[in-house]
C-alpha positions in Angstrom: 20.3 4.8 15.1 16.7 3.7 14.5 14.3 6.1 16.3 11.3 5.1 18.4 8.0 4.5 16.7 4.3 3.9 17.1 1.4 2.4 15.0 -1.9 4.2 14.5 -4.5 1.5 14.3 -8.2 1.0 15.0 -10.8 -1.7 15.6 -12.0 -1.5 12.0 -11.6 0.3 8.7 -13.3 3.7 8.5 -12.5 4.6 12.1 -10.2 7.6 11.2 -6.7 6.1 11.0 -5.8 8.0 7.9 -7.1 11.3 9.1 -5.2 11.0 12.3 -2.0 9.8 10.6 -2.0 12.6 8.0 -2.7 15.2 10.6 -0.2 13.9 13.0 2.6 13.7 10.3 1.8 17.2 9.1 1.6 18.7 12.7 4.8 17.1 13.8 6.5 18.3 10.6 5.3 21.8 11.4 7.1 21.4 14.8 10.3 20.8 13.0 10.4 17.0 13.7 11.6 14.5 11.1 9.0 11.8 11.0 9.4 8.7 9.0 6.1 7.2 7.9 5.3 3.6 7.1 2.2 1.7 6.0 1.3 -1.7 7.5 0.1 -4.1 4.7 -0.1 -3.9 1.0 -2.0 -0.7 0.4 -0.2 1.4 -2.3 -2.4 4.6 -2.0 -1.9 5.7 1.6 1.9 5.9 1.4 1.5 8.7 -1.2 -0.5 10.8 1.2 2.0 10.0 4.0 4.8 11.3 1.8 3.0 14.5 1.1 2.4 15.1 4.8 5.8 14.1 6.1 8.0 15.3 3.3 9.7 12.0 3.0 8.8 8.7 1.3 6.6 6.2 3.1 7.3 2.5 2.7 5.0 -0.6 3.1 5.9 -3.1 5.8 4.1 -6.4 5.3 4.6 -9.2 7.8 2.9 -11.8 5.5 4.9 -11.0 2.3 8.2 -9.8 3.8 10.6 -11.6 6.1 11.6 -10.0 9.4 15.1 -9.3 8.1 13.7 -7.3 5.1 11.3 -5.4 7.3 14.1 -4.5 9.7 16.3 -3.5 6.8 13.6 -1.2 5.4 13.0 0.4 8.7 16.7 1.0 9.3 17.3 2.3 5.8 14.4 4.7 5.7 14.5 5.9 9.4 17.9 5.2 10.8 20.2 6.3 8.0 18.2 9.4 7.3 18.2 10.7 10.9 14.5 10.6 11.6 13.3 11.7 15.1 10.2 9.5 15.2 8.5 6.7 13.2 4.7 6.8 12.6 3.2 3.7 10.9 -0.4 3.6 9.8 -2.2 0.2 10.3 -4.5 -1.5 7.9 -8.1 -2.6 8.5 -8.6 -3.5 12.2 -5.6 -4.0 14.4 -5.8 -7.8 14.6 -7.2 -8.4 11.1 -4.9 -10.7 9.0 -5.1 -13.8 6.9 -6.1 -17.2 8.1 -3.1 -19.2 7.0 -2.1 -22.4 8.8 1.5 -22.4 9.8 1.9 -18.7 9.2 3.2 -16.9 12.3 3.1 -13.5 10.7 -0.4 -12.9 9.2 0.0 -9.4 7.7 -2.0 -7.8 10.5 -1.0 -4.5 12.1 -0.8 -6.4 15.4 1.9 -8.7 14.0 3.9 -5.7 12.9 3.6 -4.1 16.3 4.8 -7.4 18.0 7.7 -7.7 15.5 8.9 -4.1 15.8 8.1 -3.3 19.5 6.1 -0.3 18.5 3.1 0.5 20.8 -0.3 1.1 19.3 -2.4 4.3 19.3 -5.9 3.1 18.9 -8.4 5.3 17.1 -12.0 4.7 18.2 -15.0 5.8 16.3 -17.2 6.8 19.2 -20.4 7.4 17.3 -23.4 6.1 19.1 -21.6 5.0 22.3 -20.2 6.5 25.4 -18.7 4.5 28.3 -19.1 1.4 26.3 -16.1 2.5 24.1 -13.9 1.6 27.1 -14.9 -2.0 26.9 -13.7 -2.1 23.3 -10.4 -0.4 24.2 -9.9 -2.8 27.2 -10.6 -5.8 25.0 -7.9 -4.7 22.5 -5.5 -4.0 25.3 -5.7 -7.6 26.6 -6.1 -9.4 23.3 -2.4 -10.2 22.6 0.3 -10.0 25.3 3.0 -8.8 22.9 0.9 -5.9 21.5 0.8 -2.9 23.8 -2.0 -0.3 23.5 -0.3 3.0 24.5 -3.6 4.9 24.5 -6.6 5.9 22.5 -7.7 8.8 20.4 -11.4 9.3 20.5 -12.9 10.1 17.1 -16.3 11.6 16.1 -16.9 13.1 19.6 -20.3 14.8 19.5 -20.1 17.2 22.4 -18.1 18.1 25.6 -20.6 16.0 27.6 -20.0 13.1 25.2 -16.2 13.5 25.6 -16.5 13.6 29.4 -18.5 10.3 29.4 -15.9 8.7 27.1 -13.0 9.8 29.2 -14.7 8.5 32.4 -15.0 5.1 30.9 -11.4 5.0 29.8 -10.2 6.2 33.2 -12.2 3.4 34.8 -10.3 0.7 32.9 -6.9 2.4 33.0 -6.7 3.4 29.3 -4.9 6.7 28.5 -6.8 9.2 26.3 -4.3 10.9 24.0 -6.8 13.1 22.2 -10.5 13.6 21.3 -11.4 14.6 17.7 -14.8 16.3 17.3 -17.1 15.3 14.4 -16.1 17.1 11.2 -16.2 16.7 7.4 -13.6 19.1 6.3 -10.8 16.6 5.8 -12.8 14.0 3.9 -11.1 13.0 0.7 -12.7 11.7 -2.5 -12.6 8.0 -3.2 -13.1 5.6 -6.1 -13.4 1.9 -6.3 -9.9 1.1 -5.3 -9.9 3.4 -2.3 -8.8 7.0 -2.0 -8.0 9.1 -5.0 -4.2 9.3 -5.2 -2.2 12.1 -3.5 -0.9 13.4 -6.9 -4.5 13.9 -8.1 -5.4 16.2 -5.2 -5.0 19.7 -6.4 -5.7 21.1 -3.0 -3.5 18.7 -1.1 -1.5 21.5 0.7 -4.8 22.9 2.0 -6.1 19.5 3.1 -2.9 18.8 5.0 -2.9 22.2 6.6 -6.4 21.7 7.9 -5.5 18.1 9.1 -2.4 19.4 10.9 -4.4 22.1 12.7 -7.3 19.7 13.5 -4.9 17.2 15.1 -2.7 19.7 16.9 -5.8 21.3 18.4 -7.3 18.1 19.6 -4.5 15.7 20.4 -1.8 16.0 23.1 1.2 15.8 20.8 3.8 15.9 23.5 2.1 13.0 25.3 1.7 11.1 22.0 5.4 11.5 21.2 6.3 10.3 24.7 4.5 7.0 24.3 6.5 5.9 21.2 8.4 2.8 21.9 11.9 1.7 21.1 12.3 -0.2 17.8 13.4 -3.7 18.7 13.7 -5.1 15.1 16.9 -5.0 13.2 17.9 -6.3 9.8 19.8 -5.5 6.7 18.2 -7.8 4.1 16.6 -5.3 1.6 17.7 -7.1 -1.6 15.3 -6.8 -4.4 16.0 -8.4 -7.7 15.8 -5.8 -10.5 14.1 -6.8 -13.8 17.0 -5.2 -15.8 19.9 -2.8 -15.8 18.1 0.0 -17.6 14.3 -0.1 -16.9 11.7 1.8 -18.9 9.0 2.4 -16.3 5.5 3.5 -17.3 4.6 6.3 -14.9 1.5 8.6 -15.1 -2.1 8.7 -14.0 -2.9 5.4 -15.6 0.2 3.5 -14.3 1.3 4.5 -10.8 0.9 1.6 -8.5 4.3 0.3 -7.7 5.7 -0.3 -4.2 8.4 2.3 -3.3 10.6 -0.4 -1.8 10.7 -2.1 -5.2 12.0 1.0 -6.9 14.5 1.7 -4.2 15.7 -1.9 -4.3 16.2 -1.6 -8.1 18.3 1.5 -7.7 20.3 0.0 -4.8 21.1 -2.9 -7.2 22.6 -0.4 -9.7 19.7 -0.2 -12.1 18.6 2.9 -13.9 14.9 3.7 -14.1 13.7 5.7 -17.1 10.1 6.8 -16.8 7.8 7.4 -19.7 4.1 8.3 -20.1 1.7 6.2 -22.2 -1.0 8.8 -21.6 1.3 11.3 -23.3 1.7 8.8 -26.1 5.4 8.1 -25.3 7.1 4.9 -26.2 9.5 3.1 -23.8 13.1 4.2 -24.1 14.7 2.2 -26.8 18.0 2.1 -24.9 16.3 0.2 -22.0 16.7 -3.6 -21.7 13.4 -4.1 -19.8 10.0 -2.4 -19.8 7.8 -2.5 -16.7 4.1 -1.4 -16.7 2.8 -1.0 -13.1 -0.9 -1.1 -12.1 -3.1 1.8 -11.9 -6.4 2.9 -13.5 -6.2 2.0 -17.3 -10.0 1.6 -17.3 -10.3 5.3 -16.7 -8.1 6.1 -19.6 -8.9 3.3 -21.9 -9.9 5.5 -24.9 -6.7 7.6 -24.5 -4.5 4.5 -24.3 -6.2 3.0 -27.4 -5.5 6.2 -29.3 -1.9 6.4 -28.2 -0.4 4.9 -31.4 3.2 5.8 -30.6 3.0 4.1 -27.2 1.4 1.0 -28.6 3.6 0.6 -31.6 6.7 1.4 -29.5 5.8 -1.2 -26.9 5.2 -3.9 -29.5 8.5 -3.1 -31.1 10.3 -3.2 -27.7 8.7 -6.6 -27.0 10.1 -8.2 -30.1 13.6 -8.4 -28.6 13.3 -7.5 -24.9 11.1 -8.4 -21.9 8.0 -6.4 -21.1 6.2 -7.1 -17.8 2.9 -5.7 -16.6 1.2 -5.8 -13.2 -2.6 -5.7 -12.9 -3.5 -2.5 -14.9 -0.3 -2.7 -16.8 -1.1 -6.4 -17.6 -4.5 -5.3 -18.9 -2.9 -2.7 -21.1 -0.6 -5.3 -22.6 -3.7 -7.4 -23.6 -5.8 -7.5 -26.7 -8.7 -5.4 -25.4 -10.3 -3.7 -22.4 -14.0 -3.3 -22.0 -15.0 -0.3 -19.9 -17.9 0.1 -17.5 -20.2 1.3 -20.3 -19.5 -1.9 -22.3 -17.3 -0.2 -24.9 -14.3 -2.2 -26.1 -10.9 -0.4 -26.4 -8.0 -2.0 -28.2 -4.9 -2.4 -26.1 -1.3 -3.1 -27.1 -1.9 -6.7 -28.1 1.3 -8.2 -26.7 -0.9 -10.8 -24.9 -4.2 -12.3 -25.8 -5.8 -11.1 -22.5 -9.2 -9.4 -22.7 -10.6 -7.9 -19.5 -13.9 -6.2 -18.7 -15.2 -3.7 -16.2 -18.8 -3.9 -17.5 -19.6 -6.6 -14.9 -17.6 -5.7 -11.8 -16.3 -8.4 -9.5 -13.8 -7.7 -6.7 -10.6 -9.7 -6.6 -8.7 -9.0 -3.4 -6.1 -10.7 -1.3 -2.5 -11.9 -0.9 -1.1 -14.2 -3.6 1.7 -16.7 -3.5 2.9 -17.5 -7.0 5.3 -20.2 -8.2 6.6 -19.2 -11.6 6.2 -21.9 -14.3 8.3 -19.8 -16.6 10.7 -16.9 -15.9 9.8 -13.2 -15.8 12.0 -10.2 -15.6 14.2 -10.5 -12.5 13.0 -13.9 -11.5 13.7 -17.4 -12.9 11.3 -20.3 -13.3 10.5 -22.0 -10.0 10.9 -18.8 -8.0 8.1 -18.2 -5.4 6.8 -14.7 -5.2 4.5 -13.0 -2.7 2.2 -10.2 -3.8 -1.2 -8.7 -3.5 -4.1 -8.5 -5.9 -6.9 -5.9 -5.9 -9.1 -5.1 -8.9 -12.6 -5.3 -10.2 -12.0 -6.5 -13.7 -13.2 -9.8 -15.2 -11.2 -12.0 -17.4 -13.0 -12.8 -20.7 -10.1 -14.3 -22.5 -6.6 -15.5 -21.3 -5.3 -17.7 -24.1 -1.6 -17.5 -23.5 0.7 -19.8 -21.5 0.1 -19.4 -17.7 3.0 -17.6 -16.1 2.6 -19.2 -12.6 0.7 -21.4 -10.3 -1.0 -18.9 -8.0 -2.8 -19.5 -4.6 -4.2 -17.2 -2.0 -2.9 -16.9 1.5 -4.9 -19.9 2.6 -3.5 -22.1 -0.2 -6.6 -22.1 -2.4 -5.8 -21.9 -6.2 -6.9 -18.7 -8.0 -7.6 -18.5 -11.7 -5.6 -15.3 -12.2 -2.3 -17.1 -13.1 -0.8 -14.4 -15.2 0.4 -15.3 -18.7 3.3 -15.2 -21.1 3.7 -14.8 -24.8 7.2 -14.4 -26.2 9.0 -11.7 -24.3 5.8 -10.4 -22.7 4.7 -11.4 -19.2 2.0 -10.2 -16.9 0.3 -10.8 -13.5 -2.8 -9.5 -11.8 -0.9 -9.4 -8.5 1.5 -6.7 -7.5 4.9 -8.1 -6.5 6.0 -7.4 -2.9 8.9 -9.8 -2.3 10.3 -13.2 -3.0 9.0 -15.9 -0.7 11.6 -17.0 1.9 12.2 -20.6 2.7 
């Protein structure tokens, strides 16, 4: 049976969603509850923190990239079959923020996920510099979309008891429940870098961070009331099929290559594939018994010198690609190229499977959903297949001489130049694959 759930969202990024979500997951776990976390949208860093706090893997649910049947199947598989007591999903950006795509009913927003699943929203409000006016914001969100229910608010960055009293008075006047009030604090702030938070696995003091977050939320949020506002899950599905790229998959997995969606790996395993991890940073080559090699995204620019010096890895990857497919996503794609120029302008030689040369010396953000129609096949997907994914990086293409892998457009249908490329058995894309496009 699928348990009830709720979505932690906010009017904008930076309002405190992650702090509340992590503290809530850890506090409920301390109570002995089994809480299944999810992340709305394509973010691949927050789920790692969710998993550390909840003690169970968090999955992405994306209404733009995934069909309803797939989302329902992922929810049922992660929460229903593993006997969870409650679902807590963290939203992305602001509650109603999604793509502008004509004809797209589900735009990737947290609101579209709330409407699809039936989960009510707990709205986190950054109350800095306002008092009763915060109630007008909450009321506006409550009436914005009829099929999205605001269960209550958690007031964040409350300056004093007087400030809290004024905020609560405003909410009472418009009929919005206050589920908690978080005072201003800096203890739980986590370091960040250009792609967002530093990953959970890089946080040496993660247990201490989670302990403080759990205590902070438990002391300032009415947990019993919050649990009570969770709503029944109204979405059901069983379509969680993910085409694996091979039977035995050599997967690069370390600090330079770590961005791969959990539902992809789970789907590969469900299809009967075996995943064999290896570490390029430790100068390891892909398992020669594998029939496919996959290099996920990550931070190769932070380890470019080490990767350039990893002779066993580079030689082993080139040898593998002579007879078997190798695919890279974003950072993995860059590592398969001819060279990578770091932020200081130094060039580092990469594996050379492709002619791609990228640079971080001049930073330019590339961000957004991608719809790709494959011009030629890639591991797990034949030519003509339409794929939905997400691109987020700051590198600039200097050279991309190989055959384009796909025709790629953004969510609005505008062509993007990051088409990916192919040379022999080597393929790569700047977008991270989420799912095959339906219809």
